[in-house]
C-alpha angles and dihedrals in degrees: 000000000000090000091053094048089050092050091049094051092046090051093051091053098043104034107029103034111101098011090125093051101053116090122226106263138216140272103013112017093051092059090060098043096042090048091052091045093053092045089052091049093053094038092237113139095171110054117051112221137180130185089004091302131107108259121207100178098115137010121260108264101088091043089055088053091051092046091050091049093049089049089056106033103020127249102306143115095272092053092047091054098037100090096044086055089048094050091044087057090047090054092053091053092045088053092051096048095043093046088050091051094049096043123346142306093266092059090042093053093045091051090048093052091048092050095047093048098043112113099236094046091050092048094047091048087071098039122105097227138106099255101093090053091048090048094057097045092042091051094046089052092055098035094053093046091052095044088050092047094048093046096041089237113135092185086082087067093070089062090046093054091044091053090047089052090055089046088056089050085052106046107359132247093342086073089069104024099054098046088047091053090050091051090047093052091046094050087046090054089048091049089234106116089141086074088074088079091064092044100048098051118151095248090056091052093045090055091049092049093047093054094045091048092061087083115005095056097055090041091053093046094046101039103021120177096008090058095047093041094051101033100041098023104042106021098039113021096032093045090055097045106031121046114235088199108030095187090068094050097099130125098245096047099109094038088060093042092050092051091050097038095050090051126164092021093050090065093049092048093050090056092047091048093049090050096047102031092125093060108086112210122228119229123215127179093284094051092046090055094047091048094046090050097047099042095042091057096048097043092044093055092041087059092051114091097225112064130191128176089237099058099084094050092110089065094063101078097053089042094052092048089049095051096036088078088069094050102036094098095044094089098161092051092049093049093045096049094043092049089048093054090050087060101034102046098056089049090049089050093052102037102030113018096044095052092045094047091049090054091052095046136076093219097109093044088052093053088055100047101038095078091047097053123099136155092280095054126103114200123207137176127208126185145085093292130034113232113230087173089065088056091047094054099041101036087217131130102252119187125219103235114213140158115254090250095052092043089057089057099046104033114122115276129174120266094006131099088252087074085081091066097092098140118114113275132207128179121216094253089056095060105127116247094201100057138064112255132211115194124193103202130188107228089231088064099037096106090049091050096049090046094054105030113088122218138035115311130191129194110242097170146011132203120202127203118262131279093264093076091044093052092049092050091049093051097044102032104026092239140082120229117175105216117215119245101181144343131220114225126193130198122187 
């Protein structure tokens, strides 16, 4: 009981503290929050929509979480980040119980502490994305399989298939395919492929299909080909085969991400490995399963074209349980590092995360333009990225302002990444002459804006970058220069 209370208090401090402070950021978080907000406004809990269009980027589960949180807490930052924090807490307790089942409570507790205090896990516990929900469902799928396999009790497999069904409702086919691949590799390593007959029984598949059909069936019947083409084609097949961000498509990407994401424990484990490299470990069934789980996740996503730092999150729980065996008796080290994170992470949140998220959000711009908007005002945005967060905070229709040449390049086209550009567009020659216009302009695109926008414009507001840049300049250059982020222009 003491262990559980400690883990609960640790989770409250690390995962929930500051949720109400962090603004909704671009370009990812705003897609989820704005979609849920629009679904709530129209009273449709089935079909995701954004900017007035149906939106088939992700399945329904995370949107349901956001809708439930908005219903309880209102539409705000805390509500948006509530369920990621809840599922992060759930992941910590899953790690404890599974580690205790495989080995003992001491190892389970050590692994749970390591997970909760690792940098990537702490960061994602505050992020408005699907990954924490996927982590929990993914982990339940594999944990219940292994416990059933080890105990010779196939009734566990019903829970496994049910959790996999919820994972598919959270992230798509990968919620079934990847756990299935891990199980297949493990059974192959065990030399027990015949066990697949016990696993893939009709009742297990029927339960899986029944859960998946809750959303996928009505969506297919209502939206037909556009849903299948966008959801399966663009957001699953295209994501795996064509990199959305080519710069990250390098062979060492997830090796680097793992080293950073597992911090501070990655540093400790490197020293332990260097000291004990001559001692070859022995692998029993438990270790084989943890290794198969961890490496399959990392290698699978390394082979996919599109790479995100969040994709290998499901590998963290088995890795932490595996490595906790080498740290379980280093009590002073565990206490010291854990205490350090309880001090350092809140400081990082306030002095680093908040300035960075403010710089990647439209919240401050929204605060400036909201008092200036009336029924006769047209609002446009011009810059490298379109700010969905600006739309979230203002509740206004905001046009993405582009030149004709650039619009031709980024306009939505089937089976390309441009199909994600579903926001309202306007070219410079389409700016209405009979309306007042507010333009939110990134300073990097200010010259382009003034060269193409006809009329007399006046600056009615400025947004500077956060204190992080000012502090760095003050330290390194002995001066503080608040760099501009964006300007608000007005035309009568």
